[in-house]
VOBA-1610 file (N, C-alpha, C; in pm, whole numbers, padded with zeros to 5 digits, always signed):
BEGIN
Met+01297-00351+02745Met+01422-00261+02802Met+01475-00250+02654Ser+01501-00084+02663Ser+01615-00062+02535Ser+01782-00022+02621Arg+01838-00025+02501Arg+01973-00011+02519Arg+01982+00122+02604Pro+02136+00099+02643Pro+02156+00287+02674Pro+02219+00288+02531Arg+02261+00459+02511Arg+02320+00479+02444Arg+02427+00539+02430Ile+02534+00532+02340Ile+02636+00523+02388Ile+02705+00662+02298Lys+02751+00739+02346Lys+02792+00901+02294Lys+02908+00853+02203Thr+02912+00901+02075Thr+02949+00897+02002Thr+03001+01047+01913Arg+03123+01047+01878Arg+03150+01175+01864Arg+03103+01138+01724Ser+03101+01253+01655Ser+03084+01304+01503Ser+03226+01300+01462Thr+03305+01301+01309Thr+03421+01251+01224Thr+03432+01407+01294Ala+03373+01503+01228Ala+03445+01644+01255Ala+03454+01702+01429Gln+03364+01657+01476Gln+03444+01701+01615Gln+03591+01642+01666Gly+03579+01540+01579Gly+03771+01394+01624Gly+03870+01529+01565Gln+03838+01555+01412Gln+03944+01629+01361Gln+03930+01789+01412Val+03860+01835+01496Val+03881+01969+01555Val+03933+01918+01728Glu+03942+01886+01766Glu+03962+01791+01878Glu+04132+01726+01857Ala+04123+01700+01759Ala+04331+01652+01742Ala+04411+01743+01700Trp+04318+01858+01621Trp+04332+02023+01617Trp+04395+02107+01688Leu+04328+02131+01808Leu+04310+02165+01929Leu+04378+02112+01981Arg+04432+01968+02008Arg+04558+01928+02117Arg+04638+01949+02045Ile+04724+01985+01911Ile+04863+02024+01834Ile+04850+02152+01809Leu+04795+02213+01795Leu+04747+02412+01837Leu+04782+02448+01979Phe+04720+02408+01998Phe+04698+02446+02252Phe+04855+02532+02240Pro+04951+02347+02235Pro+05062+02371+02295Pro+05199+02422+02230Leu+05117+02410+02087Leu+05219+02520+02003Leu+05258+02675+02000Ala+05097+02717+02052Ala+05050+02820+02063Ala+05133+02888+02192Ala+05142+02779+02279Ala+05188+02828+02389Ala+05324+02843+02383Val+05443+02795+02342Val+05544+02710+02310Val+05607+02876+02200Leu+05547+02913+02110Leu+05518+03038+02042Leu+05587+03128+02142Phe+05422+03179+02237Phe+05441+03243+02297Phe+05517+03265+02396Ala+05603+03188+02484Ala+05688+03131+02533Ala+05849+03187+02470Leu+05866+03148+02360Leu+05956+03217+02330Leu+05960+03362+02241Ser+05840+03404+02189Ser+05835+03527+02203Ser+05834+03645+02297Gln+05815+03566+02429Gln+05901+03700+02549Gln+06062+03647+02564Leu+06077+03526+02579Leu+06264+03523+02522Leu+06287+03625+02425Ala+06243+03627+02354Ala+06319+03706+02237Ala+06364+03843+02198Pro+06357+03888+02330Pro+06420+04067+02358Pro+06536+04042+02401Ile+06542+03872+02466Ile+06664+03829+02511Ile+06801+03780+02442Trp+06742+03708+02340Trp+06814+03678+02263Trp+06872+03789+02101Arg+06801+03877+02151Arg+06861+03991+02047Arg+07032+04044+02090Pro+07051+04074+01929Pro+07196+04122+02007Pro+07147+04273+02055Tyr+07275+04346+02175Tyr+07228+04448+02148Tyr+07299+04538+02083Val+07279+04618+02008Val+07287+04732+01860Val+07263+04873+01949Met+07444+04926+01912Met+07466+05058+01957Met+07377+05156+01869Pro+07283+05249+01942Pro+07181+05364+01822Pro+07293+05486+01802Glu+07239+05552+01719Glu+07328+05623+01597Glu+07359+05716+01748Pro+07401+05816+01671Pro+07494+05949+01811Pro+07384+06012+01752Arg+07322+06076+01815Arg+07234+06194+01815Arg+07283+06331+01766Thr+07229+06410+01689Thr+07278+06481+01626Thr+07169+06607+01654Glu+07232+06711+01711Glu+07155+06833+01747Glu+07065+06896+01577Ala+06992+06939+01635Ala+06899+06958+01514Ala+06930+07099+01481Val+06903+07136+01351Val+06957+07278+01335Val+06842+07339+01269Asp+06856+07474+01317Asp+06776+07578+01285Asp+06789+07679+01195His+06677+07597+01029His+06716+07682+00965His+06605+07751+00910His+06639+07888+00891His+06515+07999+00870His+06471+08002+00743Phe+06400+07971+00710Phe+06322+07946+00580Phe+06246+08077+00497Ser+06269+08115+00392Ser+06177+08250+00439Ser+06012+08191+00379Gly+06038+08084+00319Gly+05869+07946+00315Gly+05917+07846+00260Cys+05760+07759+00262Cys+05777+07634+00186Cys+05882+07659+00098Asp+05883+07767+00040Asp+05949+07697-00129Asp+06077+07677-00134Glu+06115+07749-00037Glu+06284+07775+00013Glu+06313+07613+00095Ala+06248+07596+00177Ala+06252+07441+00247Ala+06252+07391+00206Arg+06124+07386+00080Arg+06161+07203+00006Arg+06264+07221-00145Ala+06316+07313-00160Ala+06445+07346-00233Ala+06542+07273-00169Ala+06530+07294-00041Ala+06659+07256+00052Ala+06605+07097+00095Gly+06539+07056+00044Gly+06501+06898+00043Gly+06433+06852+00191Met+06386+07007+00268Met+06257+06976+00389Met+06158+06973+00298Ser+06092+06920+00377Ser+05923+06884+00398Ser+05855+06820+00506Asn+05768+06869+00474Asn+05698+06756+00605Asn+05777+06803+00770Ile+05754+06948+00790Ile+05865+06969+00904Ile+05804+06961+01026Pro+05833+06886+01115Pro+05746+06863+01251Pro+05693+06983+01347Trp+05652+06965+01412Trp+05654+07078+01525Trp+05736+07096+01612Thr+05815+06985+01681Thr+05920+06956+01661Thr+06073+06984+01675Asp+06070+07007+01520Asp+06201+07052+01470Asp+06195+07237+01469Pro+06371+07246+01492Pro+06366+07408+01516Pro+06363+07475+01391Ser+06347+07426+01318Ser+06250+07469+01149Ser+06145+07555+01161Tyr+06035+07454+01252Tyr+05942+07474+01235Tyr+05871+07607+01315Arg+05765+07681+01186Arg+05706+07814+01185Arg+05550+07747+01222Asp+05508+07828+01262Asp+05338+07834+01283Asp+05297+07861+01177Trp+05381+08015+01068Trp+05307+08053+00967Trp+05334+07994+00824Met+05413+07858+00863Met+05446+07800+00726Met+05321+07631+00780Asp+05281+07666+00873Asp+05201+07522+00897Asp+05038+07597+00847Gly+04983+07558+00704Gly+04878+07625+00651Gly+04789+07492+00771Asp+04775+07442+00810Asp+04680+07371+00804Asp+04643+07300+00991Asp+04739+07370+01055Asp+04757+07372+01221Asp+04733+07259+01248Asp+04828+07123+01170Asp+04839+07005+01225Asp+04959+06936+01267Gly+05047+07039+01256Gly+05213+07001+01393Gly+05290+06988+01223Leu+05237+06944+01109Leu+05351+06950+00986Leu+05349+07077+00916Ala+05489+07182+00891Ala+05495+07281+00803Ala+05527+07234+00696Cys+05539+07327+00597Cys+05522+07348+00455Cys+05531+07104+00416Glu+05410+07071+00377Glu+05326+07000+00374Glu+05384+06972+00208Pro+05349+06893+00129Pro+05342+06849+00020Pro+05194+06872-00039His+05231+06958-00137His+05089+06984-00215His+04993+06912-00275Arg+04853+06924-00212Arg+04777+06816-00261Arg+04688+06856-00404Arg+04680+06723-00479Arg+04600+06790-00635Arg+04525+06689-00624
//
């Protein structure tokens, strides 16, 4: 008659299982805390919106001299003819 085999775990499997027993609850706690984070943040008053000023530049050189570059299409200063590649940004920096 043969002896019944006893299942034994390898040392590596035991170590992995030990780490998982630690990491899964820790991950659950961290996830729960991340869901509560918006509650803990103090309310910060947003900056008052300033109305966008519509500058009428004669070209991109004038806009850049005034400190304006990468003017988005949502800005009142945007002009279609100042957007060379039609990507929604006027007066982009020169590529070298």
